VMD Tcl script that draws the C-alpha trace (Angstrom):
set ca {
  {45.90 49.64 -41.18}
  {46.98 50.71 -37.66}
  {44.28 50.70 -35.00}
  {44.36 54.48 -34.61}
  {43.63 54.97 -38.31}
  {40.85 52.39 -38.13}
  {39.26 54.22 -35.20}
  {39.53 57.58 -36.93}
  {38.06 56.05 -40.08}
  {35.17 54.67 -38.01}
  {34.58 58.10 -36.49}
  {34.55 59.67 -39.94}
  {32.06 57.10 -41.16}
  {29.95 57.57 -38.06}
  {29.86 61.35 -38.44}
  {29.38 61.64 -42.19}
  {28.01 58.39 -43.59}
  {25.68 57.03 -40.93}
  {22.46 55.97 -42.59}
  {19.07 55.71 -40.85}
  {18.57 52.10 -41.89}
  {21.98 51.05 -40.56}
  {22.80 53.70 -37.97}
  {25.32 51.41 -36.29}
  {27.89 52.92 -33.99}
  {31.30 51.23 -34.44}
  {32.48 48.99 -31.59}
  {36.07 48.89 -30.35}
  {37.69 45.96 -28.58}
  {39.52 46.57 -25.33}
  {42.82 46.18 -27.22}
  {41.76 48.78 -29.81}
  {40.67 51.19 -27.07}
  {43.94 50.77 -25.18}
  {45.93 51.32 -28.38}
  {43.88 54.38 -29.30}
  {44.35 56.14 -25.96}
  {47.91 54.89 -25.55}
  {47.48 53.01 -22.27}
  {47.95 49.35 -21.32}
  {44.97 47.00 -21.53}
  {45.37 46.31 -17.81}
  {44.62 50.00 -17.14}
  {41.30 49.68 -18.98}
  {40.44 46.58 -16.93}
  {41.42 48.42 -13.72}
  {39.16 51.33 -14.68}
  {36.29 48.92 -15.27}
  {36.81 47.36 -11.84}
  {36.85 50.84 -10.26}
  {33.80 52.01 -12.22}
  {35.82 54.50 -14.28}
  {36.54 54.86 -17.97}
  {34.12 54.73 -20.88}
  {31.03 52.55 -20.63}
  {31.47 49.11 -22.10}
  {29.14 46.56 -23.64}
  {29.44 42.91 -22.62}
  {29.05 40.54 -25.54}
  {29.46 37.09 -24.05}
  {32.89 37.16 -22.41}
  {34.08 40.12 -24.48}
  {33.92 43.81 -23.63}
  {33.37 46.26 -26.49}
  {33.13 50.03 -26.47}
  {30.90 52.17 -28.67}
  {33.02 54.77 -30.47}
  {30.52 57.47 -29.45}
  {30.86 56.51 -25.76}
  {34.64 56.75 -26.05}
  {34.35 60.18 -27.70}
  {31.95 61.41 -25.00}
  {34.14 60.06 -22.21}
  {37.26 61.69 -23.67}
  {35.43 64.99 -24.12}
  {34.41 64.86 -20.46}
  {38.05 64.40 -19.45}
  {39.20 67.54 -21.25}
  {40.95 70.08 -19.01}
  {39.02 73.26 -18.30}
  {42.23 75.22 -18.89}
  {45.68 73.88 -19.75}
  {47.65 73.00 -16.63}
  {44.77 73.64 -14.24}
  {44.37 70.00 -13.22}
  {40.57 70.04 -13.14}
  {38.51 68.52 -15.93}
  {35.11 69.47 -17.26}
  {33.57 66.14 -16.27}
  {34.54 66.38 -12.61}
  {37.47 64.99 -10.69}
  {40.61 63.85 -12.45}
}
mol new
graphics top color blue
foreach p $ca { graphics top sphere $p radius 0.5 }
foreach p [lrange $ca 0 end-1] q [lrange $ca 1 end] { graphics top cylinder $p $q radius 0.2 }
display resetview
């Protein structure tokens, strides 16, 4: 299954089937995140160095991203109006 479908499936599970006893938010690898948003992995690493991008979780030497953090970050990047250049979450 392509990464994008996996991520969308995770989001569907998270929104509709999350149970109180489990309640686990899916984690994405840096490769899955890059594939989902259509940017190179090096861009994600550059964002992390610059303090930009979605918040990550360090697990040993690996960086993971909660699906809900990715959703929130993307929502904050949404343009106020098409073509206006500004985004709801602040500077572009």
